[in-house]
KESEKOL-622210 format. One line per field, with one value per residue (C-alpha): residue in one letter; y, z, x; residue number from 0. Coordinates in nm, 2 decimals. Layout:
N
rest = A,...
y = Y,...
z = Z,...
x = X,...
nr = NUM,...
***
This chain:
683
rest = X,X,X,X,X,X,X,X,X,X,X,X,X,X,X,X,X,X,X,X,X,X,X,X,X,X,X,X,X,X,X,X,X,X,X,X,X,X,X,X,X,X,X,X,X,X,X,X,X,X,X,X,X,X,X,X,X,X,X,X,X,X,X,X,X,X,X,X,X,X,X,X,X,X,X,X,X,X,X,X,X,X,X,X,X,X,X,X,X,X,X,X,X,X,X,X,X,X,X,X,X,X,X,X,X,X,X,X,X,X,X,X,X,X,X,X,X,X,X,X,X,X,X,X,X,X,X,X,X,X,X,X,X,X,X,X,X,X,X,X,X,X,X,X,X,X,X,X,X,X,X,X,X,X,X,X,X,X,X,X,X,X,X,X,X,X,X,X,X,X,X,X,X,X,X,X,X,X,X,X,X,X,X,X,X,X,X,X,X,X,X,X,X,X,X,X,X,X,X,X,X,X,X,X,X,X,X,X,X,X,X,X,X,X,X,X,X,X,X,X,X,X,X,X,X,X,X,X,X,X,X,X,X,X,X,X,X,X,X,X,X,X,X,X,X,X,X,X,X,X,X,X,X,X,X,X,X,X,X,X,X,X,X,X,X,X,X,X,X,X,X,X,X,X,X,X,X,X,X,X,X,X,X,X,X,X,X,X,X,X,X,X,X,X,X,X,X,X,X,X,X,X,X,X,X,X,X,X,X,X,X,X,X,X,X,X,X,X,X,X,X,X,X,X,X,X,X,X,X,X,X,X,X,X,X,X,X,X,X,X,X,X,X,X,X,X,X,X,X,X,X,X,X,X,X,X,X,X,X,X,X,X,X,X,X,X,X,X,X,X,X,X,X,X,X,X,X,X,X,X,X,X,X,X,X,X,X,X,X,X,X,X,X,X,X,X,X,X,X,X,X,X,X,X,X,X,X,X,X,X,X,X,X,X,X,X,X,X,X,X,X,X,X,X,X,X,X,X,X,X,X,X,X,X,X,X,X,X,X,X,X,X,X,X,X,X,X,X,X,X,X,X,X,X,X,X,X,X,X,X,X,X,X,X,X,X,X,X,X,X,X,X,X,X,X,X,X,X,X,X,X,X,X,X,X,X,X,X,X,X,X,X,X,X,X,X,X,X,X,X,X,X,X,X,X,X,X,X,X,X,X,X,X,X,X,X,X,X,X,X,X,X,X,X,X,X,X,X,X,X,X,X,X,X,X,X,X,X,X,X,X,X,X,X,X,X,X,X,X,X,X,X,X,X,X,X,X,X,X,X,X,X,X,X,X,X,X,X,X,X,X,X,X,X,X,X,X,X,X,X,X,X,X,X,X,X,X,X,X,X,X,X,X,X,X,X,X,X,X,X,X,X,X,X,X,X,X,X,X,X,X,X,X,X,X,X,X,X,X,X,X,X,X,X,X,X,X,X,X,X,X,X,X,X,X,X,X,X,X,X,X,X,X,X,X,X,X,X,X,X,X,X,X,X,X,X,X,X,X,X,X,X,X,X,X,X,X,X,X,X,X,X,X,X,X,X,X,X,X,X,X,X,X
y = -1.56,-1.49,-1.57,-1.57,-1.51,-1.68,-1.57,-1.49,-1.14,-1.07,-0.76,-0.78,-0.94,-1.21,-1.57,-1.68,-1.48,-1.56,-1.77,-1.52,-1.29,-0.92,-0.68,-0.56,-0.92,-0.97,-0.64,-0.75,-1.09,-0.93,-0.67,-0.95,-1.17,-0.87,-0.79,-1.13,-1.03,-1.20,-1.06,-1.09,-1.10,-1.11,-1.32,-1.30,-1.63,-1.57,-1.54,-1.81,-2.08,-2.01,-1.65,-1.76,-2.00,-1.72,-1.49,-1.75,-1.85,-1.49,-1.45,-1.78,-1.80,-2.00,-2.07,-2.02,-1.91,-2.03,-1.90,-1.95,-2.12,-2.17,-2.06,-2.36,-2.73,-3.00,-2.99,-2.62,-2.61,-2.88,-2.72,-2.48,-2.72,-2.97,-2.70,-2.61,-2.98,-3.00,-2.69,-2.83,-2.55,-2.56,-2.43,-2.39,-2.59,-2.93,-3.11,-3.16,-3.49,-3.34,-3.03,-3.24,-3.47,-3.20,-3.00,-3.32,-3.32,-3.66,-3.84,-3.69,-3.81,-4.16,-4.16,-4.02,-4.24,-4.54,-4.38,-4.37,-4.01,-3.94,-3.79,-3.72,-3.97,-3.85,-3.92,-3.76,-3.70,-3.54,-3.58,-3.46,-3.81,-3.96,-3.76,-3.96,-4.21,-4.16,-4.34,-4.02,-3.86,-3.52,-3.23,-3.26,-3.00,-2.98,-2.81,-2.81,-3.09,-2.90,-2.55,-2.35,-2.02,-2.14,-2.10,-2.23,-2.25,-2.04,-2.04,-2.28,-2.53,-2.70,-2.92,-3.02,-3.27,-3.53,-3.38,-3.06,-3.23,-3.30,-2.95,-2.80,-3.04,-2.97,-2.59,-2.63,-2.87,-2.61,-2.38,-2.65,-2.93,-3.12,-3.26,-3.20,-3.34,-3.43,-3.49,-3.53,-3.19,-3.18,-2.94,-2.77,-2.53,-2.47,-2.53,-2.49,-2.63,-2.44,-2.64,-2.49,-2.76,-2.54,-2.43,-2.55,-2.73,-2.78,-3.13,-3.20,-2.85,-2.88,-2.54,-2.45,-2.49,-2.17,-2.12,-1.91,-1.69,-1.59,-1.31,-1.42,-1.67,-1.97,-2.07,-2.41,-2.44,-2.14,-2.23,-2.03,-1.96,-1.75,-1.43,-1.44,-1.53,-1.27,-1.00,-0.83,-0.92,-0.81,-1.01,-1.34,-1.34,-1.59,-1.70,-1.85,-2.08,-2.24,-2.32,-2.70,-2.94,-3.08,-3.42,-3.28,-3.07,-3.37,-3.57,-3.29,-3.27,-3.64,-3.65,-3.36,-3.53,-3.84,-3.63,-3.44,-3.77,-3.94,-3.66,-3.58,-3.22,-3.01,-2.67,-2.51,-2.59,-2.54,-2.83,-2.77,-2.96,-2.95,-3.01,-3.11,-3.00,-3.35,-3.29,-3.53,-3.44,-3.46,-3.38,-3.15,-3.06,-2.95,-2.63,-2.69,-2.33,-2.15,-1.78,-1.56,-1.25,-1.04,-1.18,-1.53,-1.82,-1.93,-1.61,-1.61,-1.96,-1.91,-1.63,-1.89,-2.08,-1.77,-1.64,-1.29,-1.14,-1.22,-1.24,-1.50,-1.72,-1.69,-1.76,-2.09,-2.18,-2.10,-2.30,-2.60,-2.60,-2.57,-2.82,-3.11,-3.04,-3.05,-2.68,-2.48,-2.12,-2.00,-2.19,-1.95,-2.24,-2.11,-2.24,-2.23,-1.91,-1.84,-1.54,-1.22,-1.09,-0.75,-0.56,-0.25,0.01,0.21,0.54,0.90,1.15,1.44,1.76,2.13,2.25,2.45,2.81,2.82,2.45,2.33,2.26,1.94,1.81,1.59,1.49,1.12,1.10,0.98,1.17,1.07,0.96,0.73,0.58,0.52,0.35,0.12,0.04,-0.05,-0.28,-0.46,-0.49,-0.63,-0.92,-1.01,-0.85,-0.59,-0.27,-0.08,0.26,0.36,0.68,0.66,0.93,0.91,0.76,0.45,0.27,0.29,0.24,-0.08,-0.32,-0.20,-0.23,-0.61,-0.64,-0.97,-0.82,-0.47,-0.32,-0.06,0.25,0.48,0.69,0.79,1.14,1.23,1.10,0.88,0.57,0.71,0.45,0.17,0.31,0.15,-0.20,-0.19,-0.13,-0.41,-0.65,-0.57,-0.64,-0.96,-0.83,-0.95,-0.67,-0.60,-0.47,-0.47,-0.50,-0.22,-0.30,-0.29,0.03,0.21,0.09,0.19,0.53,0.61,0.63,0.62,0.30,0.14,0.21,0.05,-0.26,-0.31,-0.25,-0.54,-0.75,-0.68,-0.40,-0.09,0.25,0.59,0.72,0.91,1.07,1.16,1.51,1.61,1.95,2.04,2.07,1.70,1.62,1.49,1.14,1.11,0.90,1.16,1.33,1.63,1.69,1.56,1.54,1.68,1.55,1.49,1.15,1.04,1.17,1.02,1.15,1.34,1.59,1.83,1.76,2.03,2.16,2.31,1.98,1.90,2.09,2.11,2.23,2.21,2.56,2.52,2.17,2.30,2.59,2.35,2.11,2.40,2.49,2.14,2.09,2.41,2.32,1.95,1.93,1.60,1.47,1.53,1.27,1.38,1.13,1.14,1.23,0.95,1.07,0.76,0.66,0.64,0.34,0.24,-0.13,-0.27,-0.59,-0.80,-1.10,-1.24,-1.53,-1.55,-1.19,-1.13,-0.84,-0.64,-0.50,-0.18,0.16,0.44,0.80,0.99,1.35,1.57,1.88,1.79,2.12,2.02,1.92,1.72,1.61,1.46,1.34,1.63,1.69,1.92,1.65,1.44,1.70,2.00,2.02,2.12,1.80,1.76,1.38,1.09,0.74,0.44,0.13,-0.12,0.03,-0.03,-0.20,-0.48,-0.82,-0.78,-0.45,-0.60,-0.89,-0.65,-0.44,-0.74,-0.89,-0.56,-0.52,-0.87,-0.85,-0.51,-0.62,-0.93,-0.75,-0.48,-0.73,-0.61,-0.81,-0.79,-0.48,-0.22,0.02,0.05,0.33,0.28,0.50,0.40,0.54,0.66,0.30,0.18,0.00,-0.03,0.16,0.15,0.49,0.41,0.18,0.27,-0.02,0.20,0.31,0.52,0.33,0.60,0.47,0.66,0.87,0.67,0.51,0.16,0.19,0.30,0.00,-0.25,-0.09,-0.12,-0.49,-0.54,-0.56,-0.40,-0.18,-0.42,-0.71,-0.51,-0.45,-0.83,-0.91,-0.70,-0.84,-1.21,-1.27,-1.11,-1.34,-1.63,-1.52,-1.49,-1.84,-1.98,-1.81,-1.95,-2.30,-2.28,-2.15,-2.43,-2.69,-2.53,-2.56,-2.92,-3.03,-2.85,-3.09,-3.09,-2.92,-3.13,-3.07
z = -2.90,-3.27,-3.39,-3.75,-3.76,-4.08,-4.21,-4.50,-4.50,-4.57,-4.78,-4.92,-4.86,-5.12,-5.01,-5.12,-4.83,-4.57,-4.36,-4.38,-4.10,-4.11,-4.08,-3.74,-3.62,-3.73,-3.57,-3.24,-3.25,-3.32,-3.04,-2.79,-2.88,-2.85,-2.51,-2.40,-2.49,-2.83,-3.16,-3.41,-3.79,-3.97,-4.29,-4.53,-4.73,-5.02,-5.27,-5.42,-5.17,-5.27,-5.16,-4.82,-4.77,-4.85,-4.61,-4.33,-4.39,-4.37,-4.04,-3.90,-3.64,-3.32,-3.37,-3.63,-3.50,-3.78,-3.87,-4.25,-4.41,-4.76,-5.08,-5.27,-5.27,-5.03,-4.86,-4.83,-4.45,-4.44,-4.68,-4.44,-4.15,-4.40,-4.52,-4.17,-4.10,-4.41,-4.30,-3.95,-3.79,-3.46,-3.52,-3.34,-3.41,-3.56,-3.81,-4.18,-4.12,-3.86,-4.07,-4.38,-4.18,-4.00,-4.32,-4.47,-4.27,-4.40,-4.34,-3.99,-3.89,-4.01,-3.79,-3.47,-3.50,-3.43,-3.09,-3.00,-3.10,-3.21,-3.56,-3.78,-4.06,-4.39,-4.72,-4.92,-5.29,-5.58,-5.85,-5.84,-5.95,-5.64,-5.43,-5.58,-5.36,-5.04,-4.73,-4.52,-4.31,-4.43,-4.38,-4.46,-4.48,-4.76,-4.73,-4.90,-4.75,-4.76,-4.65,-4.33,-4.21,-4.32,-4.68,-4.91,-4.63,-4.68,-4.60,-4.89,-4.74,-4.55,-4.80,-4.69,-4.96,-5.16,-5.49,-5.41,-5.32,-5.66,-5.80,-5.48,-5.48,-5.85,-5.78,-5.48,-5.67,-5.94,-5.68,-5.48,-5.72,-5.47,-5.30,-5.09,-4.75,-4.72,-4.36,-4.17,-4.02,-3.64,-3.49,-3.19,-3.07,-3.19,-2.91,-2.96,-2.74,-2.75,-2.70,-2.56,-2.48,-2.28,-2.02,-1.68,-1.47,-1.75,-1.85,-2.13,-2.27,-2.31,-2.21,-2.10,-2.39,-2.55,-2.72,-3.03,-2.97,-3.30,-3.36,-3.26,-3.00,-2.96,-3.33,-3.32,-3.70,-3.73,-3.87,-3.85,-4.22,-4.42,-4.41,-4.03,-4.00,-4.25,-4.24,-3.92,-3.66,-3.38,-3.49,-3.33,-2.97,-2.79,-2.45,-2.21,-2.04,-2.26,-2.09,-2.04,-1.77,-1.56,-1.72,-2.07,-1.99,-1.87,-2.18,-2.42,-2.25,-2.28,-2.64,-2.72,-2.57,-2.78,-3.10,-3.02,-2.96,-3.26,-3.50,-3.34,-3.28,-3.10,-2.92,-3.01,-3.19,-3.19,-3.19,-3.31,-3.19,-3.23,-2.92,-2.95,-2.71,-2.56,-2.48,-2.76,-2.87,-3.23,-3.35,-3.65,-3.72,-3.59,-3.69,-3.63,-3.72,-3.51,-3.53,-3.31,-3.38,-3.08,-2.92,-3.05,-2.84,-2.76,-2.57,-2.40,-2.27,-2.18,-1.94,-1.73,-1.71,-1.58,-1.91,-1.92,-2.21,-2.57,-2.47,-2.21,-2.46,-2.71,-2.45,-2.37,-2.74,-2.77,-2.45,-2.57,-2.91,-2.74,-2.47,-2.71,-2.89,-2.57,-2.59,-2.26,-2.35,-2.05,-2.14,-2.41,-2.65,-3.01,-3.35,-3.48,-3.68,-3.93,-3.89,-3.95,-4.31,-4.38,-4.58,-4.76,-4.76,-5.07,-5.09,-5.19,-4.91,-4.96,-4.84,-4.84,-5.20,-5.28,-5.39,-5.74,-5.74,-5.87,-5.55,-5.72,-5.81,-5.50,-5.48,-5.53,-5.28,-4.92,-4.60,-4.33,-4.12,-4.40,-4.44,-4.06,-4.06,-4.34,-4.18,-3.85,-4.03,-4.19,-3.85,-3.70,-3.94,-3.79,-4.02,-3.99,-4.18,-4.36,-4.48,-4.81,-4.99,-5.37,-5.45,-5.69,-5.40,-5.39,-5.63,-5.39,-5.07,-5.18,-5.17,-4.83,-4.69,-4.73,-4.77,-4.85,-5.02,-5.11,-5.03,-5.31,-5.29,-5.47,-5.75,-5.91,-5.98,-6.34,-6.69,-6.85,-6.70,-6.35,-6.17,-6.33,-6.22,-5.87,-5.99,-6.27,-6.03,-5.80,-6.09,-6.19,-5.84,-5.81,-5.51,-5.51,-5.46,-5.42,-5.70,-6.08,-6.29,-6.49,-6.81,-6.64,-6.45,-6.76,-6.96,-6.70,-6.64,-7.00,-7.00,-7.38,-7.41,-7.12,-7.29,-7.61,-7.43,-7.22,-7.53,-7.70,-7.40,-7.45,-7.20,-7.31,-7.28,-7.38,-7.73,-7.69,-7.85,-7.72,-7.84,-7.85,-8.01,-7.97,-8.34,-8.41,-8.59,-8.36,-8.43,-8.59,-8.30,-8.03,-7.90,-7.66,-7.37,-7.34,-7.05,-7.09,-6.86,-6.87,-7.01,-6.75,-6.41,-6.11,-5.81,-6.05,-6.11,-6.39,-6.34,-6.22,-6.30,-6.62,-6.75,-6.91,-7.24,-7.45,-7.79,-8.01,-7.94,-7.56,-7.60,-7.79,-7.55,-7.26,-7.43,-7.49,-7.12,-7.00,-7.25,-7.12,-6.75,-6.75,-7.05,-7.16,-7.41,-7.32,-7.32,-7.45,-7.39,-7.42,-7.10,-6.97,-6.77,-6.55,-6.20,-6.12,-5.94,-5.84,-5.78,-5.58,-5.70,-5.50,-5.59,-5.86,-6.09,-5.98,-5.88,-5.63,-5.70,-5.39,-5.37,-5.58,-5.42,-5.57,-5.58,-5.53,-5.65,-5.40,-5.61,-5.79,-5.99,-6.16,-6.52,-6.58,-6.25,-6.25,-5.97,-5.94,-5.76,-5.52,-5.44,-5.31,-5.14,-5.03,-4.71,-4.89,-4.94,-5.29,-5.30,-5.08,-5.08,-5.07,-4.98,-5.07,-5.34,-5.33,-5.67,-5.84,-5.86,-6.24,-6.22,-5.95,-6.18,-6.47,-6.27,-6.13,-6.48,-6.62,-6.33,-6.36,-6.73,-6.71,-6.44,-6.63,-6.97,-6.83,-6.66,-6.31,-6.00,-5.62,-5.61,-5.83,-5.82,-6.14,-6.22,-6.42,-6.53,-6.67,-6.99,-7.03,-7.08,-6.77,-6.95,-6.77,-6.92,-6.82,-6.73,-6.59,-6.37,-6.08,-5.99,-5.72,-5.53,-5.21,-4.88,-4.64,-4.39,-4.40,-4.70,-5.00,-5.21,-5.18,-4.80,-4.81,-5.03,-4.80,-4.48,-4.63,-4.70,-4.33,-4.40,-4.15,-4.28,-4.15,-4.33,-4.66,-4.62,-4.56,-4.86,-5.08,-4.93,-4.94,-5.32,-5.31,-5.03,-5.23,-5.53,-5.31,-5.17,-5.53,-5.66,-5.37,-5.43,-5.80,-5.72,-5.48,-5.74,-6.00,-5.76,-5.67,-6.03,-6.14,-6.27,-6.07,-6.25,-6.35,-6.16
x = 10.68,10.66,10.31,10.20,9.82,9.71,9.36,9.14,9.00,8.63,8.61,8.26,7.93,7.96,7.87,8.22,8.37,8.11,8.34,8.63,8.72,8.64,8.94,8.81,8.83,9.19,9.28,9.12,9.29,9.63,9.58,9.48,9.78,10.01,9.87,9.99,10.35,10.37,10.51,10.22,10.25,9.91,9.94,9.65,9.66,9.42,9.71,9.93,10.04,10.41,10.36,10.22,10.51,10.76,10.59,10.59,10.95,11.05,10.87,11.01,10.73,10.74,10.37,10.10,9.77,9.54,9.20,9.24,8.94,9.08,8.91,8.78,8.74,8.63,8.97,9.01,9.01,9.27,9.51,9.68,9.72,9.87,10.11,10.22,10.29,10.51,10.69,10.75,10.55,10.36,10.00,9.67,9.36,9.29,9.51,9.44,9.26,9.02,8.95,8.87,8.65,8.45,8.39,8.22,7.89,7.78,8.11,8.16,7.81,7.88,8.19,8.03,7.72,7.94,8.02,7.65,7.59,7.23,7.18,6.89,6.83,6.96,7.14,7.41,7.34,7.54,7.27,6.91,6.79,6.94,6.69,6.39,6.20,6.40,6.29,6.28,6.00,5.90,5.96,6.33,6.61,6.86,7.19,7.54,7.75,8.08,7.99,7.98,7.84,7.49,7.59,7.32,7.06,6.75,6.38,6.34,6.58,6.29,6.10,5.75,5.65,5.84,5.72,5.91,6.24,6.40,6.36,6.50,6.80,6.86,6.87,7.10,7.34,7.37,7.53,7.71,7.79,8.01,7.71,7.40,7.29,6.92,6.80,6.48,6.40,6.42,6.17,6.33,6.60,6.96,7.21,7.58,7.86,8.20,8.51,8.83,9.08,9.32,9.06,9.18,8.92,8.67,8.54,8.79,8.75,8.37,8.22,7.87,7.62,7.49,7.15,7.06,6.76,6.60,6.35,6.01,6.14,5.92,5.90,6.07,6.07,6.31,6.65,6.98,6.98,7.23,7.03,7.02,7.38,7.52,7.25,7.15,7.42,7.19,6.89,7.02,7.12,7.35,7.21,7.46,7.40,7.13,6.81,6.85,6.76,7.04,7.01,7.01,7.31,7.50,7.40,7.50,7.84,7.89,7.79,8.02,8.32,8.25,8.23,8.55,8.73,8.59,8.68,9.02,8.93,9.19,9.23,8.90,8.58,8.21,7.96,7.60,7.30,6.92,6.71,6.34,6.06,6.09,6.46,6.58,6.93,7.05,7.41,7.43,7.79,8.13,8.31,8.69,8.75,8.49,8.41,8.64,8.44,8.34,8.03,8.09,7.95,8.30,8.38,8.04,8.07,8.44,8.34,8.15,8.48,8.66,8.81,8.68,8.87,8.95,9.32,9.25,9.06,9.34,9.60,9.42,9.43,9.80,9.89,9.69,9.87,10.21,10.14,10.06,10.39,10.58,10.67,10.68,10.58,10.79,11.10,11.20,11.23,11.21,11.24,11.60,11.64,11.90,12.14,11.95,11.99,12.14,11.87,11.99,11.71,11.79,11.61,11.60,11.54,11.30,11.46,11.36,11.39,11.70,11.66,11.51,11.44,11.10,10.89,10.76,11.11,11.13,10.76,10.84,11.12,11.05,11.05,11.29,10.99,10.87,11.22,11.23,10.89,10.99,11.32,11.14,10.90,11.19,11.37,11.05,11.07,11.40,11.65,11.92,11.85,12.14,12.01,12.16,12.08,12.07,12.33,12.62,12.82,12.60,12.83,13.12,12.91,12.73,13.03,13.13,12.77,12.78,12.40,12.23,11.93,11.81,11.47,11.45,11.24,11.48,11.32,11.65,11.77,11.73,11.64,11.37,11.53,11.60,11.39,11.60,11.93,11.95,11.82,12.07,12.36,12.23,12.21,12.56,12.68,12.47,12.26,11.90,11.64,11.27,11.06,11.07,11.38,11.53,11.34,11.00,11.09,11.20,10.90,10.64,10.79,10.71,10.33,10.31,10.52,10.33,10.00,10.11,10.23,9.91,9.69,9.87,9.78,9.41,9.36,9.17,9.34,9.22,9.31,9.64,9.94,10.29,10.39,10.76,10.72,10.35,10.32,10.23,9.91,9.64,9.51,9.17,9.04,9.12,8.82,8.78,8.80,9.16,9.41,9.76,10.04,10.42,10.50,10.75,10.65,10.48,10.28,10.05,10.33,10.23,9.86,9.62,9.27,9.40,9.53,9.19,9.15,8.84,8.97,9.28,9.41,9.41,9.56,9.86,9.91,9.90,10.14,10.38,10.37,10.44,10.72,10.89,10.85,10.92,11.16,11.03,10.76,10.39,10.12,9.78,9.50,9.12,8.94,8.72,8.41,8.37,8.48,8.85,9.02,9.36,9.45,9.74,9.92,10.16,10.36,10.59,10.50,10.14,10.05,9.78,9.54,9.42,9.07,9.04,9.02,8.81,8.91,8.59,8.58,8.40,8.35,8.04,8.05,8.37,8.28,8.60,8.75,9.11,9.33,9.58,9.91,9.73,9.48,9.77,9.98,9.77,9.57,9.25,9.05,8.91,8.89,8.77,8.93,8.70,8.90,8.78,8.56,8.19,8.15,7.96,8.12,8.14,8.33,8.56,8.64,8.71,8.94,9.13,9.17,9.29,9.53,9.68,9.71,9.88,10.12,10.23,10.25,10.47,10.70,10.64,10.71,10.67,10.45,10.28,9.99,9.79,9.54,9.22,8.93,8.59,8.45,8.09,7.98,8.15,8.44,8.77,9.07,9.43,9.58,9.93,10.13,10.35,10.59,10.75,10.44,10.47,10.48,10.39,10.12,9.80,9.91,10.02,9.75,9.89,9.89,9.53,9.44,9.61,9.47,9.12,9.20,9.29,9.67,9.91,10.19,10.45,10.27,10.28,10.65,10.70,10.49,10.71,11.03,10.93,10.98,11.32,11.42,11.29,11.49,11.80,11.75,11.70,12.01,12.22,12.08,12.16,12.51,12.56,12.45,12.67,12.97,12.90,12.88,13.19,13.46,13.78,14.07,14.37,14.69
nr = 0,1,2,3,4,5,6,7,8,9,10,11,12,13,14,15,16,17,18,19,20,21,22,23,24,25,26,27,28,29,30,31,32,33,34,35,36,37,38,39,40,41,42,43,44,45,46,47,48,49,50,51,52,53,54,55,56,57,58,59,60,61,62,63,64,65,66,67,68,69,70,71,72,73,74,75,76,77,78,79,80,81,82,83,84,85,86,87,88,89,90,91,92,93,94,95,96,97,98,99,100,101,102,103,104,105,106,107,108,109,110,111,112,113,114,115,116,117,118,119,120,121,122,123,124,125,126,127,128,129,130,131,132,133,134,135,136,137,138,139,140,141,142,143,144,145,146,147,148,149,150,151,152,153,154,155,156,157,158,159,160,161,162,163,164,165,166,167,168,169,170,171,172,173,174,175,176,177,178,179,180,181,182,183,184,185,186,187,188,189,190,191,192,193,194,195,196,197,198,199,200,201,202,203,204,205,206,207,208,209,210,211,212,213,214,215,216,217,218,219,220,221,222,223,224,225,226,227,228,229,230,231,232,233,234,235,236,237,238,239,240,241,242,243,244,245,246,247,248,249,250,251,252,253,254,255,256,257,258,259,260,261,262,263,264,265,266,267,268,269,270,271,272,273,274,275,276,277,278,279,280,281,282,283,284,285,286,287,288,289,290,291,292,293,294,295,296,297,298,299,300,301,302,303,304,305,306,307,308,309,310,311,312,313,314,315,316,317,318,319,320,321,322,323,324,325,326,327,328,329,330,331,332,333,334,335,336,337,338,339,340,341,342,343,344,345,346,347,348,349,350,351,352,353,354,355,356,357,358,359,360,361,362,363,364,365,366,367,368,369,370,371,372,373,374,375,376,377,378,379,380,381,382,383,384,385,386,387,388,389,390,391,392,393,394,395,396,397,398,399,400,401,402,403,404,405,406,407,408,409,410,411,412,413,414,415,416,417,418,419,420,421,422,423,424,425,426,427,428,429,430,431,432,433,434,435,436,437,438,439,440,441,442,443,444,445,446,447,448,449,450,451,452,453,454,455,456,457,458,459,460,461,462,463,464,465,466,467,468,469,470,471,472,473,474,475,476,477,478,479,480,481,482,483,484,485,486,487,488,489,490,491,492,493,494,495,496,497,498,499,500,501,502,503,504,505,506,507,508,509,510,511,512,513,514,515,516,517,518,519,520,521,522,523,524,525,526,527,528,529,530,531,532,533,534,535,536,537,538,539,540,541,542,543,544,545,546,547,548,549,550,551,552,553,554,555,556,557,558,559,560,561,562,563,564,565,566,567,568,569,570,571,572,573,574,575,576,577,578,579,580,581,582,583,584,585,586,587,588,589,590,591,592,593,594,595,596,597,598,599,600,601,602,603,604,605,606,607,608,609,610,611,612,613,614,615,616,617,618,619,620,621,622,623,624,625,626,627,628,629,630,631,632,633,634,635,636,637,638,639,640,641,642,643,644,645,646,647,648,649,650,651,652,653,654,655,656,657,658,659,660,661,662,663,664,665,666,667,668,669,670,671,672,673,674,675,676,677,678,679,680,681,682
***
């Protein structure tokens, strides 16, 4: 079966991403599903919803295995199940109603209490004043009503006296304005009951209860707060089975079944309870999107039910989701798929340099191996690949190739608009294609013009001048040291250790050398001493910025380090790549904002990689934009960025292709509408 694995990736330790899955978890889930014989397509959903829809429609999955939490709002966990329903897709897990209900702790408790489920007395408040004069027994515990993963729960969450309550609630509402739950605190132990509907022979999917064992076991006032859940993963142990009496075990199973039925939970979940020293049982909450990280209580309890591996647990989830939709996984029944599209993979092949040819001349071209890998990725998405080399014969070959859409990685052969040549031909022939249009590709190849455009968009760029003769007067604002580079080259061609100059004489000598060798104008820009980053951007109308990657220079003796051609292509390692970069939230926001503004200002679409450098004060400055970034796994900067973000190479290719498929679909619809409204001709 074709399975789309929808998820949010956790790339940092911010509380905003606390409920997201780590890249290692998504990799483990993908491997487990593939071991069951499925085709798996990981889909990270943090970008625009339209982008997610395009990706899923391009995959045409038989099933969506959903772990996506959503990013914001009280209905965030319900958003993707609702979307899958509208798209007519089978998916794992609870529906939108159940996801919305279980995320609302207060409302879900009001529902289950009618089924005889015991809960602690409590109230929901969304103003601090509403916390005054409550008829509750202290101590109480306060927590965000619409959060999971213990977000907002700290050592201060237990309030001992009524006089302390209002200030604590006010502080918590400042961070979680949607509302706070105040409950009488239950002294006791945390017990969790995993639910796996597809387990054969279990009591309606209710598995053996597990127990959390905290550091300093025996303190019954310990709570599973955010620092314990997100800090030291080894600090809290999962004990399976929990130490419960037979009668309590039967009671907790019965209560769990009532909760599951009342809240319409399906396939998998985790139910949390508090058990007092007197074996009193209190329901806390349900997580309809439980953790699937290695060591999670779901796996530990499933072992007691005979499911020894991650794959066997996921198989139970898949079978449960298919069963309730009447789909037999062995019947071969699949969603109806359209005829495969013919995708023209238009490229330039890197070959051994001819005698006397500049060894850097083909640096931006792709190796046969890279072209093969990209083609295989496109084929894995269900398309037919038609390889087309971007030579002069392309004009005659394209009509005969009968392609539906082009995946363009061609750099062009010569000239300052070489990257625009293939897209211009495709537009002339009415063939949709991936990547930016001819205007954007011509603009970004000229580093000087690109800098002027992004500067007008409010993005800082170093002081610079474009020199055509080497005799131009230097601008008053240009300070030394300065960097000298060809104005219209990529892959750091023309950049080496001698590219940084420290006085006017050496600058003019270097400019003369570059003019002679590259036969094009030369860009001279002020050298910035700060850190260097490159940022990937994917998408079209609402671009999605990927986590920045830092280029870390290893030679600490270098006074003016720059990212050179040799750094990219020689075996001697002079740089280290940190993806994602270890940066502050403020710097991350600044880089993301600069990347998005630059992408939009330059008219880019689908994909680009944008380079930035910090000045001495740590301000972000635009260096250049590459809208045709390399796509070689493990080598190209964009592939390092996406790998660090937990995105498989095949997924990256699908992300780039999806907007072009959407444009093709829109064009065909518009053409169809135009034909249907055309007035009939008179005979």
